[in-house]
C-alpha positions as CSV (number, residue, x, y, z in Angstrom):
1,M,31.7,-49.6,25.0
2,L,30.6,-46.0,23.6
3,N,33.0,-45.1,21.6
4,R,32.4,-41.2,22.0
5,T,35.3,-40.3,18.8
6,I,33.2,-41.6,16.4
7,A,29.6,-39.3,15.6
8,P,26.6,-40.8,16.2
9,P,24.9,-42.1,12.1
10,L,23.4,-39.5,10.2
11,R,19.5,-40.7,9.7
12,E,16.7,-39.1,7.4
13,I,13.9,-38.2,8.7
14,T,11.2,-40.0,7.1
15,S,7.9,-39.7,9.2
16,L,6.6,-36.8,11.1
17,H,3.1,-36.3,12.3
18,L,1.4,-34.0,14.9
19,P,-0.6,-36.5,17.7
20,K,-3.8,-35.8,17.4
21,P,-5.1,-34.6,21.1
22,E,-7.9,-35.5,23.6
23,I,-10.9,-33.0,23.3
24,I,-13.4,-33.3,26.0
25,H,-15.6,-29.9,27.4
26,L,-16.0,-28.4,30.3
27,D,-19.1,-27.7,32.1
28,N,-19.6,-24.1,30.4
29,G,-18.4,-25.6,26.7
30,T,-14.8,-24.5,27.0
31,P,-12.9,-27.1,24.6
32,V,-10.2,-28.2,26.2
33,Y,-7.3,-30.3,24.3
34,I,-5.3,-32.4,26.0
35,T,-2.0,-34.0,25.1
36,R,-1.1,-36.8,27.4
37,M,2.9,-37.7,26.6
38,G,4.6,-36.6,29.7
39,T,6.2,-39.0,31.9
40,Q,7.0,-36.6,34.9
41,P,4.6,-35.6,37.5
42,V,4.2,-32.1,36.0
43,V,1.4,-30.0,33.6
44,R,1.1,-27.3,31.5
45,M,-1.9,-25.1,31.1
46,E,-2.6,-22.7,28.7
47,L,-5.8,-20.2,28.6
48,V,-6.2,-19.1,25.0
49,F,-9.2,-15.7,25.0
50,D,-9.9,-14.3,21.8
51,A,-9.5,-10.7,23.6
52,G,-6.8,-9.2,21.2
53,R,-6.5,-6.0,19.2
54,W,-9.5,-7.4,16.9
55,Y,-11.9,-6.7,20.2
56,E,-10.9,-4.3,21.4
57,S,-13.2,-0.9,22.1
58,K,-10.4,1.1,22.6
59,K,-7.1,1.1,21.9
60,L,-4.3,-0.7,23.6
61,I,-6.7,-2.2,26.3
62,S,-6.2,-5.8,25.6
63,R,-2.7,-5.1,26.2
64,A,-3.4,-3.1,29.1
65,T,-6.0,-5.6,30.5
66,S,-3.8,-9.2,30.3
67,R,-0.9,-7.1,31.9
68,L,-3.1,-6.1,35.1
69,I,-5.2,-8.9,36.0
70,K,-2.1,-10.2,37.1
71,E,-1.6,-7.2,39.6
72,G,-4.4,-8.5,42.2
73,T,-7.9,-9.6,43.0
74,K,-10.8,-8.2,44.8
75,T,-9.6,-10.4,47.6
76,R,-5.8,-10.7,47.2
77,S,-2.9,-8.7,46.2
78,G,-0.4,-9.2,43.5
79,A,2.1,-9.8,46.0
80,D,0.4,-12.7,47.7
81,I,-0.3,-14.7,44.4
82,A,3.0,-14.2,43.4
83,E,4.4,-15.6,46.9
84,T,2.3,-18.7,46.8
85,V,2.8,-19.4,43.1
86,D,6.5,-19.1,44.1
87,F,5.7,-21.7,47.2
88,Y,4.3,-24.1,45.2
89,G,7.3,-23.9,43.0
90,G,5.0,-23.3,40.0
91,S,4.8,-20.3,37.5
92,I,1.8,-18.1,36.5
93,A,2.5,-16.1,32.8
94,F,0.1,-13.9,30.6
95,P,1.8,-14.0,27.2
96,G,-0.3,-12.7,24.4
97,T,-0.6,-12.5,20.7
98,L,-2.2,-9.2,18.5
99,D,-4.9,-11.5,18.1
100,T,-5.6,-13.6,21.8
101,S,-4.7,-13.1,25.5
102,N,-3.4,-16.0,26.9
103,V,-2.6,-17.2,30.8
104,T,-0.3,-20.4,31.0
105,L,0.6,-22.1,34.1
106,F,2.9,-24.5,35.2
107,C,3.3,-26.7,38.0
108,L,3.8,-30.3,39.3
109,T,0.8,-32.0,39.1
110,K,0.3,-32.7,42.7
111,H,0.1,-28.9,43.1
112,F,-2.5,-27.9,40.4
113,D,-5.4,-28.3,42.8
114,K,-3.4,-25.6,45.2
115,L,-2.7,-23.0,42.6
116,L,-5.8,-23.5,39.7
117,P,-7.8,-21.3,42.4
118,L,-5.6,-18.7,42.0
119,V,-5.9,-18.7,37.9
120,D,-9.6,-19.1,38.4
121,D,-9.4,-15.9,41.2
122,L,-7.8,-13.7,38.9
123,L,-9.8,-14.3,36.0
124,T,-13.6,-13.9,37.5
125,S,-12.8,-10.9,39.8
126,P,-9.3,-8.8,39.0
127,A,-9.5,-5.7,40.7
128,F,-7.9,-3.3,38.5
129,A,-6.9,-1.0,41.0
130,E,-6.2,2.2,39.9
131,E,-2.7,2.7,41.6
132,E,-1.8,-0.6,39.5
133,I,-3.5,1.3,36.3
134,A,-1.2,4.6,37.1
135,K,2.2,2.1,37.4
136,F,1.0,0.4,34.4
137,K,1.1,3.8,32.6
138,R,4.3,5.1,33.9
139,R,5.9,1.7,32.9
140,S,4.8,1.8,29.8
141,L,5.5,5.7,28.8
142,Q,9.1,4.9,30.4
143,R,9.7,1.5,27.8
144,F,8.0,3.6,25.0
145,K,10.7,6.6,25.2
146,M,13.4,3.6,25.5
147,D,12.3,1.5,22.4
148,T,11.4,4.6,20.2
149,G,15.1,5.8,20.3
150,K,16.1,2.5,18.8
151,T,15.9,2.3,15.0
152,D,15.2,-1.2,14.6
153,V,11.7,-0.3,16.5
154,I,11.4,2.4,14.7
155,A,11.3,0.6,11.4
156,Y,9.2,-2.2,12.8
157,R,6.8,0.4,14.1
158,K,7.0,2.2,10.5
159,I,6.7,-1.1,7.9
160,T,3.6,-2.6,10.0
161,E,1.8,0.6,10.1
162,S,2.5,0.9,6.4
163,I,1.5,-1.9,5.1
164,F,-1.8,-2.3,7.1
165,G,-2.6,1.4,7.9
166,K,-2.6,3.3,11.1
167,E,-6.0,2.1,12.2
168,H,-5.9,-1.9,11.5
169,P,-5.5,-4.1,14.5
170,Y,-2.1,-4.9,12.6
171,G,-0.9,-1.9,12.0
172,Y,-1.8,0.8,14.6
173,N,1.3,1.7,17.2
174,S,1.1,2.6,21.0
175,H,1.9,6.4,21.6
176,P,1.4,8.4,24.7
177,K,-1.6,9.5,24.4
178,L,-2.9,5.9,23.9
179,F,-1.7,5.2,27.6
180,E,-2.6,7.9,28.9
181,N,-6.1,7.4,27.7
182,I,-6.3,4.5,29.5
183,Q,-9.5,3.8,32.3
184,Q,-10.5,1.1,35.0
185,A,-14.1,1.1,33.2
186,D,-12.3,0.6,30.1
187,L,-10.7,-2.7,31.8
188,I,-13.4,-3.7,32.9
189,N,-15.6,-3.2,30.0
190,H,-12.9,-5.4,27.9
191,F,-12.8,-7.8,30.3
192,S,-16.8,-8.8,30.7
193,Q,-17.0,-8.5,26.8
194,N,-14.2,-10.9,26.5
195,Y,-13.1,-13.2,29.3
196,R,-15.6,-15.7,28.7
197,A,-16.2,-19.4,28.0
198,G,-17.4,-18.7,24.0
199,N,-14.2,-17.0,23.3
200,L,-12.3,-19.4,26.1
201,K,-10.0,-22.6,24.6
202,I,-7.6,-24.5,26.7
203,F,-5.1,-26.8,26.4
204,L,-3.4,-28.9,28.8
205,S,-0.3,-31.0,28.5
206,G,2.1,-33.3,30.6
207,Y,0.6,-35.5,33.1
208,P,-3.0,-34.1,33.3
209,T,-4.8,-36.6,35.9
210,D,-8.1,-37.5,36.1
211,D,-8.2,-35.1,39.5
212,V,-6.8,-32.5,37.4
213,L,-9.5,-32.5,35.1
214,E,-12.1,-32.5,37.6
215,T,-10.7,-29.4,39.8
216,L,-10.2,-27.7,36.3
217,N,-14.1,-28.2,35.8
218,N,-15.1,-27.7,39.0
219,T,-13.2,-24.4,39.1
220,L,-13.0,-22.2,35.5
221,G,-15.2,-24.8,34.1
222,R,-18.2,-23.1,36.1
223,N,-17.4,-20.0,37.5
224,I,-15.9,-18.4,34.0
225,S,-19.2,-16.9,32.5
226,T,-20.6,-18.4,29.3
227,G,-21.3,-16.4,26.4
228,S,-18.7,-14.7,23.6
229,S,-18.2,-11.6,21.8
230,T,-17.4,-11.5,18.2
231,P,-14.5,-9.3,16.2
232,N,-14.7,-5.7,15.1
233,E,-14.4,-4.9,11.4
234,A,-10.7,-3.6,10.4
235,I,-10.2,-0.5,8.4
236,F,-7.5,-1.8,5.6
237,D,-5.8,1.7,4.7
238,P,-2.1,1.0,3.5
239,N,0.3,4.1,3.1
240,P,0.1,5.1,-0.6
241,K,4.0,6.0,-0.1
242,Q,6.1,2.8,-0.6
243,V,9.3,4.1,0.3
244,L,10.4,5.8,3.7
245,H,13.9,7.2,4.4
246,L,13.6,8.3,8.2
247,P,16.7,9.9,9.3
248,K,18.1,9.7,12.7
249,K,21.0,11.5,14.1
250,N,23.9,10.3,16.1
251,N,23.2,6.7,14.9
252,L,26.0,4.4,13.8
253,Q,24.0,2.4,12.1
254,S,20.7,2.2,9.8
255,A,17.9,0.1,10.2
256,I,16.4,-1.9,7.1
257,R,12.7,-3.0,6.6
258,I,11.3,-4.5,3.2
259,G,8.3,-6.1,3.2
260,C,4.6,-6.6,2.2
261,K,1.0,-7.6,3.2
262,T,0.7,-11.8,2.4
263,F,-1.7,-14.1,3.9
264,N,-2.8,-16.7,7.2
265,R,-1.9,-20.1,7.4
266,E,-4.6,-21.2,5.6
267,H,-4.0,-19.6,2.7
268,A,-3.1,-22.1,-0.3
269,D,0.5,-20.9,-0.9
270,F,1.4,-20.5,2.5
271,D,3.4,-24.0,2.9
272,G,5.3,-22.9,-0.6
273,F,6.0,-19.4,0.7
274,Y,7.2,-20.8,3.6
275,V,10.1,-22.7,2.0
276,L,10.8,-19.9,-0.2
277,N,11.1,-17.7,2.5
278,T,13.7,-20.0,4.3
279,I,16.0,-20.3,1.5
280,L,16.3,-16.2,1.4
281,G,16.8,-15.6,4.5
282,G,14.8,-17.9,7.3
283,Y,18.1,-19.8,9.0
284,F,21.5,-18.7,9.0
285,G,22.9,-20.7,6.2
286,A,20.3,-18.8,3.8
287,R,21.1,-16.7,0.9
288,L,20.7,-13.1,2.5
289,M,23.1,-14.0,5.2
290,T,25.5,-15.5,2.9
291,N,25.5,-12.2,0.5
292,L,25.2,-9.5,3.0
293,R,27.2,-10.6,5.7
294,E,29.8,-13.6,4.5
295,D,30.6,-11.9,1.6
296,K,29.6,-8.8,1.6
297,G,29.9,-7.7,5.3
298,Y,27.2,-5.2,5.8
299,T,25.9,-6.8,8.6
300,Y,25.9,-8.5,11.6
301,G,22.7,-10.6,10.6
302,V,20.1,-10.5,8.1
303,Y,16.8,-12.5,8.1
304,S,13.5,-12.5,6.4
305,G,10.7,-13.8,8.0
306,I,6.4,-14.4,7.8
307,E,4.5,-13.7,10.2
308,P,1.2,-15.1,10.0
309,M,-2.1,-14.5,12.2
310,R,-5.6,-15.3,12.4
311,Y,-7.2,-13.1,10.0
312,D,-3.7,-11.8,7.5
313,G,0.1,-12.1,7.8
314,Y,3.0,-9.9,6.1
315,F,6.2,-10.9,5.1
316,N,9.4,-8.9,5.7
317,V,13.4,-8.4,5.8
318,S,15.7,-7.2,8.7
319,T,18.4,-5.8,8.9
320,E,20.9,-3.1,10.7
321,V,23.5,-1.9,8.7
322,A,26.5,0.8,9.1
323,K,25.0,4.4,7.8
324,G,27.2,4.2,4.7
325,S,26.2,0.9,3.5
326,A,22.0,1.3,3.6
327,S,21.8,1.6,0.1
328,D,23.7,-1.3,-0.9
329,A,22.8,-3.3,1.3
330,L,18.9,-2.7,-0.3
331,R,20.8,-3.6,-3.6
332,E,21.7,-6.9,-2.6
333,I,18.5,-7.6,-0.8
334,Y,16.8,-7.0,-4.5
335,H,19.2,-8.8,-6.4
336,E,18.7,-12.1,-3.8
337,F,15.0,-11.5,-4.7
338,E,15.5,-11.6,-8.4
339,R,17.7,-14.6,-8.2
340,L,15.0,-16.5,-6.6
341,R,12.4,-15.3,-9.3
342,E,15.3,-16.3,-12.4
343,K,17.1,-19.4,-11.5
344,P,15.6,-22.4,-10.0
345,I,17.3,-23.4,-6.8
346,D,19.6,-26.3,-7.5
347,D,19.1,-29.6,-5.6
348,E,21.8,-29.7,-2.9
349,E,20.5,-26.4,-1.7
350,L,17.1,-27.4,-1.9
351,L,18.1,-31.0,0.2
352,M,19.9,-28.3,2.3
353,V,16.8,-26.7,2.8
354,R,14.9,-29.4,3.3
355,N,16.7,-31.1,6.2
356,Y,17.0,-28.0,8.2
357,L,13.4,-27.7,7.9
358,L,12.2,-30.9,8.5
359,G,14.7,-30.7,11.7
360,Y,12.9,-28.0,12.8
361,M,9.6,-29.5,12.6
362,L,11.0,-32.3,14.7
363,T,11.9,-30.4,17.6
364,A,7.9,-28.5,17.3
365,L,7.1,-31.8,18.5
366,D,10.0,-32.8,21.2
367,G,7.9,-33.4,24.1
368,P,4.3,-32.7,25.3
369,F,4.8,-28.8,25.5
370,N,6.3,-28.4,22.3
371,T,3.6,-30.7,20.9
372,S,0.7,-28.9,22.7
373,E,2.1,-25.3,22.0
374,M,1.8,-26.5,18.1
375,I,-1.9,-27.6,18.7
376,R,-2.5,-24.4,20.7
377,T,-1.0,-22.5,17.2
378,L,-3.1,-24.2,14.9
379,I,-6.3,-24.6,16.9
380,S,-6.1,-20.5,18.4
381,D,-5.3,-19.2,13.9
382,D,-8.6,-21.7,13.1
383,C,-6.7,-24.0,11.2
384,P,-7.3,-28.0,10.4
385,L,-4.7,-30.2,13.0
386,D,-3.7,-32.1,9.5
387,F,-2.2,-28.4,8.5
388,F,1.3,-29.8,10.4
389,D,1.0,-33.5,8.3
390,N,0.3,-30.8,4.8
391,M,3.4,-29.0,5.5
392,V,5.8,-31.6,6.1
393,T,4.7,-33.3,2.8
394,T,5.3,-30.0,0.9
395,I,8.4,-29.3,2.2
396,K,9.7,-32.9,1.1
397,T,7.8,-32.7,-2.4
398,I,8.1,-29.1,-3.7
399,T,9.8,-28.7,-6.7
400,P,12.9,-25.9,-7.8
401,K,10.3,-24.7,-10.4
402,E,7.4,-24.2,-8.0
403,I,9.5,-22.5,-5.8
404,Q,11.1,-20.3,-8.6
405,A,6.9,-19.5,-9.6
406,L,6.1,-18.3,-6.0
407,A,9.4,-16.8,-6.2
408,N,8.0,-14.4,-9.5
409,K,4.4,-14.4,-7.5
410,Y,4.9,-12.6,-4.7
411,L,9.1,-11.2,-4.5
412,K,8.5,-8.3,-6.6
413,R,9.9,-5.3,-5.7
414,E,6.8,-3.1,-6.8
415,N,4.9,-5.0,-4.2
416,M,7.4,-3.8,-1.1
417,Y,7.0,-1.5,1.4
418,E,11.0,-0.3,2.2
419,V,11.5,1.6,5.6
420,V,15.1,2.9,6.2
421,V,15.8,4.6,9.4
422,G,19.2,6.0,10.5
């Protein structure tokens, strides 16, 4: 009999490897990365188009195009499409990043042939109806007014704008005039230039049968037009003023963002800096949380993070504190930078961080969908698939001295932008 009063034994994570996907190509040349790990008759398909901000001819057009594709085609309304998807128990979503515009279909394997034609229709003959564009503008302007009244949103907008510049794809911010300037012709042009086979990668996971692959090739493999587009040149123009304190009346809290430009996943220091960031503020037991929340009581939460993207990346610390505590919180954040620079981490703390990160990496391989998402992230960012295994090796072997060297290289106050709103 199982004795539930006895906890299961703790086991060391000794081996973590990212399964390699099967790769095929459709008739139009589109690569398909297949993760066959499923035991249940479900399938998840994600289409990743190189159609984000780097491919825009006008600001915000990539976001507007992605949002409006789902609102109907020349033969089906958005409501008709949604009703059909619901009838078959599936889902179609249009997530995206600053680099890509994505389409995700999730359904039972037996209904794939019923729902894929809807995706095919959306990606070959979107309507971009004027009335839907008008609705999108109204919704976006309402959301803009709500969001820009929040100190944390203002701080996020200012820190990214300061690091990259107002014209950079990773730095520019939305504002009402940009939404108002969106025209139907802009959407049609962005779609026709970038939603093409040469800009597309497909990721299949779950239980994709041979029939699923045949259906995929007979639709998207033949109907998505060939050709590709290239990213635009970026204007990198960081703010020369590194400290921005923006007062905001009638707010009880101040939002703090501290950050700097770093690098993408391909950089030689990425793996080590990932471990360093975890020690600083990458999980609930990290040093920033222990100091600012547990010891000082300045905040409910404080975190640091690395934001790697295809062409660049940035590091940032984020928190919200009571108005009168902003200067004290800033002092303690920089104090934690200094501690990491001056003294190597002890073995006990490093072991805890290693175990946390290895457990986190283990969850990234929990099932076919998570595994496929990891593969998609690496492929979309032009990383080799052995990146995952190399990251695991770094987590297991990085030394306190190496972590300290990275802290001295990157965690310098003079490198940081500082934004306080409130």
